[in-house]
C-alpha positions as CSV (number, residue, x, y, z in Angstrom):
1,M,-3.1,-9.5,5.1
2,T,-6.8,-9.9,4.2
3,P,-8.6,-12.3,6.6
4,V,-10.7,-14.9,4.8
5,S,-13.5,-16.4,7.0
6,S,-14.6,-19.4,4.8
7,K,-12.7,-22.6,5.4
8,P,-11.6,-24.7,2.4
9,D,-13.8,-27.6,1.4
10,V,-11.8,-30.8,2.2
11,A,-13.6,-32.7,-0.6
12,H,-12.1,-30.3,-3.2
13,Y,-8.6,-31.6,-2.3
14,R,-9.2,-35.3,-2.4
15,V,-7.4,-37.7,-4.7
16,S,-8.2,-41.4,-5.3
17,G,-9.0,-43.1,-1.9
18,A,-11.3,-42.7,1.0
19,R,-9.2,-40.1,3.0
20,P,-8.0,-36.6,2.1
21,A,-4.5,-36.7,0.8
22,D,-1.9,-34.4,2.2
23,F,-0.4,-31.6,0.2
24,A,2.6,-33.5,-1.1
25,C,0.3,-36.3,-2.4
26,R,-1.9,-34.0,-4.2
27,V,1.0,-32.3,-5.9
28,K,2.4,-35.7,-7.0
29,A,-1.0,-36.7,-8.3
30,R,-1.2,-33.7,-10.5
31,L,2.4,-33.8,-12.0
32,R,1.6,-35.8,-15.1
33,S,-1.4,-33.8,-16.3
34,L,0.3,-30.6,-15.2
35,R,3.4,-31.3,-17.2
36,A,1.3,-32.0,-20.2
37,R,-0.7,-28.8,-19.8
38,L,2.4,-26.6,-19.2
39,E,4.3,-28.1,-22.2
40,R,1.6,-27.1,-24.7
41,R,3.0,-24.9,-27.4
42,D,0.5,-22.2,-26.6
43,A,1.1,-22.3,-22.9
44,M,3.8,-19.6,-23.0
45,I,1.8,-17.4,-25.4
46,E,-1.2,-17.6,-23.1
47,T,0.9,-16.8,-20.1
48,V,2.6,-13.8,-21.7
49,R,-0.8,-12.4,-22.9
50,E,-2.6,-12.9,-19.6
51,A,0.2,-11.6,-17.5
52,N,0.6,-8.4,-19.5
53,A,-3.2,-7.8,-19.9
54,T,-3.0,-5.1,-17.1
55,L,-0.7,-2.7,-15.3
56,D,-2.5,-3.1,-12.0
57,P,-0.1,-5.2,-9.7
58,Q,-3.2,-6.5,-7.7
59,K,-4.7,-7.8,-11.0
60,V,-1.5,-9.5,-12.1
61,G,-1.2,-11.1,-8.6
62,S,-4.9,-12.3,-8.7
63,W,-4.3,-13.9,-12.1
64,L,-1.3,-15.6,-10.8
65,V,-3.3,-16.9,-7.8
66,R,-6.0,-18.3,-10.1
67,Q,-3.4,-19.8,-12.4
68,A,-1.7,-21.6,-9.6
69,D,-4.9,-23.0,-8.2
70,E,-5.8,-24.4,-11.6
71,W,-2.4,-26.0,-11.7
72,I,-2.5,-27.4,-8.2
73,A,-5.5,-27.0,-6.0
74,A,-4.5,-25.8,-2.5
75,P,-6.4,-24.4,0.5
76,C,-4.3,-21.2,0.2
77,W,-2.4,-19.4,-2.5
78,A,-0.8,-16.1,-2.1
79,V,1.5,-13.7,-4.1
80,V,3.9,-11.7,-2.0
81,A,5.8,-8.8,-3.5
82,P,7.5,-5.5,-2.4
83,D,5.3,-2.4,-2.6
84,I,6.5,0.8,-4.0
85,N,8.3,1.6,-0.8
86,G,10.1,-1.8,-0.9
87,Q,8.0,-3.3,2.0
88,L,6.9,-6.9,1.5
89,G,3.1,-7.5,1.5
90,V,0.5,-9.9,0.2
91,L,-0.5,-8.7,-3.3
92,A,-3.2,-11.2,-3.9
93,D,-4.4,-14.3,-2.3
94,K,-7.0,-17.0,-2.1
95,G,-8.0,-18.7,1.2
96,L,-5.4,-16.8,3.3
97,T,-6.7,-16.7,6.8
98,P,-4.9,-14.8,9.7
99,D,-3.5,-17.9,11.2
100,L,-1.7,-18.7,8.0
101,G,0.0,-15.4,7.8
102,P,3.2,-16.3,9.6
103,S,3.5,-19.4,7.2
104,V,3.1,-17.2,4.1
105,W,5.7,-14.7,5.6
106,A,8.2,-17.4,6.4
107,A,8.1,-19.0,3.0
108,A,8.1,-15.7,1.2
109,T,10.9,-14.0,3.0
110,W,13.1,-17.1,2.6
111,V,12.5,-17.2,-1.1
112,M,13.0,-13.5,-1.6
113,A,16.4,-13.7,0.3
114,Q,17.6,-16.9,-1.5
115,G,16.0,-16.7,-4.8
116,A,15.3,-20.4,-4.8
117,E,12.2,-22.7,-4.5
118,F,10.9,-23.5,-0.9
119,M,9.3,-26.8,0.0
120,S,8.4,-27.8,3.4
121,A,6.4,-30.8,4.8
122,D,5.9,-29.2,8.2
123,L,6.7,-25.5,8.8
124,S,6.4,-26.0,12.6
125,K,9.3,-28.3,12.5
126,D,11.3,-26.4,9.8
127,R,14.0,-24.1,11.0
128,R,13.2,-21.8,8.1
129,G,9.6,-21.5,9.4
130,G,10.0,-19.3,12.5
131,G,7.9,-19.5,15.6
132,D,4.3,-19.4,14.5
133,A,4.4,-21.0,11.0
134,H,2.7,-24.4,10.5
135,G,1.4,-26.6,7.7
136,S,3.0,-27.8,4.4
137,A,4.2,-25.3,1.9
138,I,5.6,-24.8,-1.6
139,A,6.9,-21.3,-2.7
140,L,8.2,-20.4,-6.0
141,P,10.2,-17.3,-6.9
142,L,8.9,-15.1,-9.7
143,A,12.4,-14.3,-11.1
144,C,14.0,-12.9,-14.2
145,R,17.5,-11.5,-15.0
146,N,18.9,-13.0,-11.8
147,R,16.4,-11.0,-9.6
148,T,13.5,-12.3,-7.6
149,Y,10.5,-9.9,-8.1
150,A,7.9,-11.7,-6.0
151,V,7.0,-15.1,-4.5
152,L,4.1,-17.4,-5.2
153,V,3.2,-19.4,-2.1
154,G,0.9,-22.4,-1.8
155,L,-0.1,-23.6,1.6
156,D,-2.0,-26.4,3.4
157,P,-2.6,-25.8,7.1
158,L,-1.9,-29.4,7.7
159,P,1.6,-31.0,7.6
160,S,2.5,-33.6,4.9
161,A,4.4,-36.8,5.2
162,A,7.0,-35.3,2.8
163,P,7.8,-32.0,1.2
164,P,5.6,-31.2,-1.8
165,S,7.8,-31.4,-4.9
166,L,7.1,-30.6,-8.5
167,G,9.9,-32.7,-9.9
168,L,12.8,-31.3,-12.0
169,S,11.1,-31.5,-15.3
170,V,7.8,-29.8,-14.2
171,L,9.8,-27.3,-12.2
172,A,11.9,-26.3,-15.2
173,V,8.7,-25.6,-17.2
174,V,7.1,-23.7,-14.3
175,R,10.2,-21.5,-14.0
176,L,9.9,-20.7,-17.7
177,L,6.3,-19.8,-17.5
178,L,6.7,-17.7,-14.3
179,E,9.4,-15.6,-16.0
180,P,7.0,-13.5,-18.1
181,A,4.7,-13.2,-15.1
182,A,7.7,-11.8,-13.1
183,I,8.4,-9.2,-15.8
184,A,4.7,-8.2,-16.0
185,L,4.5,-7.8,-12.3
186,D,7.7,-5.7,-12.2
187,N,6.3,-3.5,-15.0
188,A,3.0,-3.1,-13.1
189,L,4.8,-2.1,-9.9
190,A,7.1,0.3,-11.7
191,F,3.9,1.9,-13.3
192,Q,2.4,2.1,-9.9
193,K,5.5,3.7,-8.4
194,A,5.7,6.2,-11.3
195,E,2.1,7.2,-10.7
196,A,2.7,7.6,-7.0
197,L,5.8,9.8,-7.7
198,S,3.6,12.0,-10.0
199,V,1.3,12.9,-7.1
200,T,4.0,13.2,-4.4
201,D,5.9,16.2,-3.3
202,D,9.6,15.5,-3.7
203,L,10.7,17.4,-0.5
204,T,8.2,16.3,2.1
205,G,6.8,13.1,0.8
206,L,3.3,14.5,1.2
207,S,0.9,14.6,-1.6
208,N,1.3,17.4,-4.1
209,S,-1.3,20.0,-5.3
210,R,-2.1,17.9,-8.3
211,Y,-3.3,15.0,-6.2
212,L,-5.0,17.4,-3.8
213,N,-7.1,18.8,-6.5
214,L,-8.0,15.3,-7.9
215,V,-9.1,14.0,-4.5
216,L,-10.9,17.3,-3.6
217,R,-13.1,17.0,-6.7
218,R,-13.9,13.5,-5.9
219,E,-14.7,14.0,-2.3
220,E,-16.7,17.1,-3.1
221,K,-19.0,15.0,-5.3
222,R,-19.2,12.2,-2.7
223,S,-20.1,14.8,-0.1
224,V,-22.9,16.2,-2.2
225,R,-24.1,12.7,-3.1
226,S,-24.1,11.4,0.5
227,G,-24.9,14.5,2.4
228,K,-21.9,14.0,4.6
229,P,-19.7,17.0,5.5
230,L,-16.3,17.8,4.0
231,S,-13.7,20.2,5.4
232,V,-10.6,21.7,3.9
233,L,-7.8,23.3,5.9
234,F,-5.3,25.7,4.4
235,V,-2.1,26.1,6.6
236,D,0.5,28.8,6.0
237,M,3.7,28.9,8.0
238,D,4.2,32.4,9.6
239,G,7.4,34.3,8.7
240,F,8.9,31.3,7.1
241,K,11.0,33.5,4.8
242,N,13.0,34.5,7.8
243,V,14.2,30.9,8.2
244,N,15.7,31.0,4.6
245,T,17.1,34.5,5.1
246,N,18.7,33.9,8.5
247,H,19.7,30.2,8.2
248,G,19.9,29.4,4.5
249,H,17.6,27.5,2.1
250,L,18.9,24.1,3.1
251,A,17.9,24.7,6.7
252,G,14.6,26.0,5.3
253,S,14.0,22.9,3.4
254,R,14.7,20.8,6.5
255,A,12.3,22.8,8.5
256,L,9.6,22.3,5.9
257,V,10.1,18.6,6.1
258,E,9.7,18.8,9.9
259,A,6.6,20.9,9.6
260,A,5.2,18.4,7.2
261,A,5.7,15.5,9.7
262,V,4.1,17.5,12.4
263,I,1.0,18.3,10.3
264,R,0.8,14.7,9.0
265,G,0.9,13.5,12.6
266,C,-2.2,15.6,13.4
267,A,-4.4,13.9,10.7
268,R,-6.1,10.6,10.2
269,E,-5.1,7.9,7.8
270,T,-8.2,8.8,5.7
271,D,-7.2,12.4,5.4
272,V,-5.2,13.8,2.6
273,V,-2.3,16.1,3.6
274,A,-0.6,17.9,0.8
275,R,2.1,20.5,0.3
276,F,0.3,23.1,-1.7
277,G,3.5,25.0,-2.6
278,G,6.3,26.9,-0.8
279,D,5.4,26.9,2.9
280,E,1.7,26.3,2.4
281,F,-0.1,23.0,3.3
282,S,-3.7,21.9,2.8
283,L,-5.7,19.1,4.2
284,I,-8.8,17.3,3.0
285,L,-10.9,15.9,5.8
286,P,-13.7,13.6,4.5
287,D,-16.8,13.1,6.7
288,T,-15.7,16.0,9.0
289,G,-17.8,18.9,9.9
290,C,-16.7,22.4,11.1
291,E,-16.3,21.4,14.7
292,G,-14.1,18.4,13.8
293,A,-12.0,20.5,11.4
294,M,-11.5,23.0,14.2
295,A,-10.2,20.3,16.4
296,V,-7.7,19.2,13.8
297,A,-6.6,22.8,13.1
298,E,-6.2,23.5,16.9
299,R,-4.0,20.4,17.1
300,I,-1.9,21.5,14.3
301,R,-1.5,25.0,15.7
302,D,-0.5,23.8,19.1
303,R,2.0,21.2,18.0
304,L,3.7,23.6,15.5
305,R,4.0,26.1,18.3
306,A,5.6,23.6,20.6
307,F,7.9,21.9,18.1
308,P,11.6,22.9,18.3
309,F,12.5,23.2,14.6
310,L,16.0,22.4,13.5
311,E,17.0,21.2,16.9
312,D,19.4,18.7,15.4
313,E,21.3,21.7,14.0
314,G,21.4,23.5,17.4
315,L,18.8,26.0,16.5
316,S,15.5,25.0,18.2
317,L,13.3,27.5,16.3
318,H,9.8,28.1,17.3
319,L,7.3,28.7,14.4
320,T,3.6,29.3,14.1
321,A,1.0,29.0,11.4
322,S,-2.1,30.6,10.1
323,I,-4.9,28.3,9.4
324,G,-8.1,28.7,7.4
325,I,-11.1,26.3,7.5
326,A,-13.9,25.8,4.9
327,T,-16.6,23.1,5.2
328,L,-19.4,21.6,3.0
329,P,-22.4,21.8,3.3
330,D,-22.0,24.9,5.4
331,L,-20.7,26.6,2.3
332,T,-22.4,26.0,-1.0
333,A,-19.3,25.7,-3.1
334,S,-17.5,23.6,-5.8
335,A,-14.2,21.9,-4.9
336,E,-12.2,24.8,-6.3
337,E,-14.3,27.4,-4.4
338,L,-13.9,25.4,-1.1
339,L,-10.2,25.5,-1.4
340,K,-10.2,29.2,-2.2
341,A,-12.5,29.8,0.8
342,A,-10.1,28.1,3.1
343,D,-7.3,30.1,1.6
344,R,-9.1,33.4,2.1
345,A,-9.9,32.4,5.7
346,M,-6.1,31.8,6.3
347,Y,-5.4,35.3,5.0
348,Q,-7.9,36.7,7.6
349,V,-5.6,35.2,10.2
350,K,-2.5,36.8,8.6
351,D,-4.3,40.2,8.5
352,S,-5.2,39.9,12.3
353,G,-1.9,39.0,13.6
354,K,-1.1,35.4,12.4
355,D,-0.7,32.4,14.6
356,G,-4.4,31.5,14.6
357,I,-7.5,29.9,13.0
358,H,-10.3,31.4,11.0
359,I,-13.4,29.8,9.7
360,A,-14.6,30.8,6.2
361,E,-17.7,33.1,6.0
362,G,-20.8,31.0,6.0
363,N,-19.4,28.2,8.1
364,G,-20.3,27.5,11.8
């Protein structure tokens, strides 16, 4: 969840009277004008057009947050939705501070599970709120075809005298307007998932060579522009064909998955780890010089040596790898040439007995 340091301006949430009204009162004060606005003939057309203007889930979420705040001003609005892996997270927000995170989570998880609206005067006293939740809340499901795709949550950090309520007539119109938004968000998330799958290796879950080449070209340009180093590692498992020959291709596939996990565990979150093809892997290490790349390569070599492959199948095989390193600006090379240099360096290891690391000519 993205912390927001600025506090809401209390004056923005006043209604008639000298004191700031609580969330429920502000909602009630807006109902008549909100109903008139939502029932306009062109309201549905506007909603469909705006919601479908992009295939970026974050932009759809941001539009929903802006729309909700126009309907009813609140210190915090957030859209919570599952990501491409099915994990709930905040897609977009306005005014979401870290202390409101548990409140958003409590309301959103309840709505995702129940598929119904959530209204609470005081989450700290609401059994649905959990331990750290507080404030008053309204949460609406973004639903269509009997399925809840996401949740729109409005929060005030202060409790209300009564739960904020839209009333049956306004709620019916809001449900109708949120339906195309739910479909648009589902379409955007499906597109994002399809894009992710197109650059993901089916077997290992690592990036594939297509994504590797895209990122390498981008990082090479950034390295040249910024003057910061960029390193590439090429990792080839030694004698891996013997695993397939002696234990079968299914066992070989499982061993590749294990090798991928070991290699991924040696890299940073900012590094790109890809299965290049077969039993070959490649890593892009942004802002990393030859010395740092060597440290990563040594970590990969040592952990692969020590790992008991296919232990669950009673085999406990020990495998090694040959690793090549190429670094900018030590080499004057394009993205493609940098990868080829790392590949050639890897073959230098193969030719000299395997199970080692070699730095491309011109590096270090």
